[in-house]
C-alpha positions, 0 to 999 in steps of 0.5 A: 266902150270908151265912146259910150262911157263918155256919152253916158257921162252927162246923164250920170252927172245929172243923176248925181245932181239929183242925188245931191238934192234928194239927200239934202231933202232926206234931212227934212223929217229929222229937221222937222222932228227937231223943231217940233221937240225943241220949239213947238212943244215948249212954246205951244205955238200952233201957227209955227207947227202949221208953218213947219208942217206945210214946209215939210210936206212941200219938201217931201213932195219935191223929194218924191218928184226928184227921186222919180226923175232920177229913177226915170233918167237911169232907166232911160239911160239903160234903154239907150245903152242897150240900143247902142250896144246891141248892134255892135255886140251882135256883129261881134257875136257873128264874128266870134262864130266865124272864128270858132267861138261858141258864145251863143246869146250870152253877150246879148244877155249881158246887155240886158243885165246892164240895163237891169242894173241901171234901171233898178239896182244902181240908185243906192250907188248914188247915195253911198257917197253921202254916208260921210255927210250924214255921219258928219251931221251926227257928229255935229249933234254930239261926238259920242253919237258920231263915234257910235255911228262911224263904228257901225258904218265901218262894220257894215262896209266890212260886211259888204266887202265880205259879201262881195268876196264870198259871192263873186266867184259863185256868181261867175261860176253860175253864169258860166254854167248857165251859158253852157246849159243854154248853148246845149239847149239851143243846139238841141233845138236847132237839130231837133230832127236829128235829136228825135230821129236818133233819140239823142235827147237823153244824153243832151238832157243829162248834159244840160241837167249837169250844167244847169245843176252846177249853175243852180248850186253856185247861185244857191251858194251865193244866195245863202252866203248873201242872205246870212250877211244881209240878216247880220246887216239888218241886225246891226242896223237895228241894234245901232238905232237902239244904241243911238236912242239909248245913248241919246237919252243918256245925253238928254238926261245929262242935259248935253243935248235936246230931245229933238236932237236925240230923235233926229240922230236916230233918223239920220243914222238910219238914213246913213246906214240905209245905202250900205244895207241896200248895197249888201242886198243888191250886191248880187245884181251889181256884181252880175252887172260888173261881170257883164260889163267886163265881158262886154268890154273884153268883146270890144277889145278883141281885134276886128277881123276887118279893118274898116276902109274907104267905100269903093265903087260898085264892082263889075264882078272880075274875080282874081284868086292868086296863090291862095292857101288856107289852114283850118284854125288860121286866118279867122276860120272857125270851120273847114271843109270835109271835117278837116282837123284844126291846123290842117292846110286844106288849100294850097297855092290856088290861082285862077280868074273868073270874068263877068258874064262867065260861069265857073264850076269847081269840082272835086272829091269830098274834102278837096277844099271846095266849100272852103274855097267858096267861103274865101270867094265871098270874103268870109275868111282871110287866106293864110297866104295869097289874096282873093280880089274883086275888081282889084280890091282885097275882097276880105278887107272890102267893107261888108256894107258896101260889097255885101249887096253885090254878092250872092251866096248859097251855102251848102247848109241852107238856113232861113230866118224866122219871117216871111218869104219876102223878108228872107228873099230881101235878106231880112231888110225892107222888101222891095216888091219888084226886086223880090219878085224879080229874084224869085222869078230868076230862081224859078220859084215865083209860081211855087211861092204863089202856091203857099198859103199867104204867098210871099207873106207866108211865114217860113218859121225858125230856120225855114221849118215850115218849108220843105228842103227843096222849097228852102233851097229855092228860096235861098237861091232867090235870096242869093240873086236878090238885088242883081249881085255881081258875084254869085257863089253857089255851093252845092245848089242842087243838093235838095232839088229835083229834076225840075229844080235843076232845070230852073237852076240852069236857067238861072245861071244862064240869066245871070251870065246874060246880066254880066254876073260872075257865077261860081258853082260848087258841085259834084253832080253833072247837072251843075256843069251844063251851063258853065264855061270853065271848070276848076278841078281840085284834089287834096286842096290843089288845082288838078285842072283848070280850063274850058269845060269840054277840055277839062272833062276830056282831060280828066276822062283820058287820064290813063296814068292815074285812072283812080284819081281821074275817076274820083275827080270826075262827076259821075256821068259828066264825061258821058256828054259829047265834047270836042275831039280829044287832043293828043295830050290833055290841055290844062290851063293855069294862071300865072301868079301876080 
């Protein structure tokens, strides 16, 4: 934020300079009135009146032009600030979600609030510093008028401070309650099918209504308090102008000042008190902008999950996992495996290797830690202990813009984005037609996509709502394969696939191996094991078996000392396929720690 502030300084300096000229030109009407009353009327000189009128018209035209330029400058600054803030804030929102914070889109709305303040609500802030100058001019006309104007300005400033104090907490509570209500509505929309199927809407509506009602109540309290003070301010300002005219008339009668000075003092005091009145009327918006800036600054002050490093060369796909442990709630995790409670360790001392051109299956019962391990293998979270390395480099610390295009990830819960099929396959970037078709062909969904109404240009809807579960799964698989990634992690890739889809998945795994990719397949079903070379069996977050596919399956099948454990770790039907002759004892492989 400090860098952005420094880059905002030049346009703010220009706006301050324009404010200087604007406030000087604001005296035009007062000076014109003084000259008309004190020079033109006593002398009856029409040429002087014409000359003064032309000069005044030109000055007012320049005033209007400068005010327009200042407003446009601040609006452009707001546009620039929003464009510069949005990408890093979106990045921090994604990080916050991975860390378990549910901020929704509140920070993006804060950027819009800042834009609105700069574009519409901040101009009076540039005029407030000129209030003492106007008061000094009134003193120059006569000290009595100056005393009266200063007293009035002090009273209005006190009212402005009271307005800030009594509305700040209300506005902060309103924002917090509004954000909670929006988060509830967004969650209901994301899970519309569940909401409708099990009739969750009444409960969600009550929760939304409660938060929304709290927000409205807080906003209403702030509005009522601000409205009372605003009306008091208007009354004080009008009373001051009447008092100034009365005092000025008294001084004119006593021959202590001229009639022109009397009229000019009324105009000048109106200009002096106008920014204060605007401050009270616009303080709600300014206060909202201040709170938005505070939240955005806090977001930028949070420590980054990854320390930016030097760009590294393209990886070959050599994966090494060494002594990895992971606890839900540690290491920047916002979620876990199998509904594990925060604070529970779900992975213990996991070590294994996976080579380019090889497919490795990770199997085990539910809550064994398979999906958590998959997240670590793509660098979503740092381990509590140990390290995950890709080509010797710590995968979590690898720059995302470097390594992201070399990783293919199919999560257990498939999520597509609003856009075309081609855009989703191209990872929401500019689609490369050849690469998109190649990825779809590799995922064996090219023909399926061509049967859609607009083919690759078909809009999938928010979350892929316009596609079936199997279609979403296969498009997401094509997205994972886009760009020939070197490391591909597939978490339950056949969860929504039929028999034809499973065959296509196996062909894709074979093709990936032939291309030299390192493939990790997480799954329960035996169809996922057909093309793998080795198997890692997990139980309770620990390595139970690791080695060639046939040996591990045979070893798990032949465990007679713990038959229940063996049966639960073995995917149903996986052990029915023929394998090599059984060894006298289970031959299990492990990787020595580095």
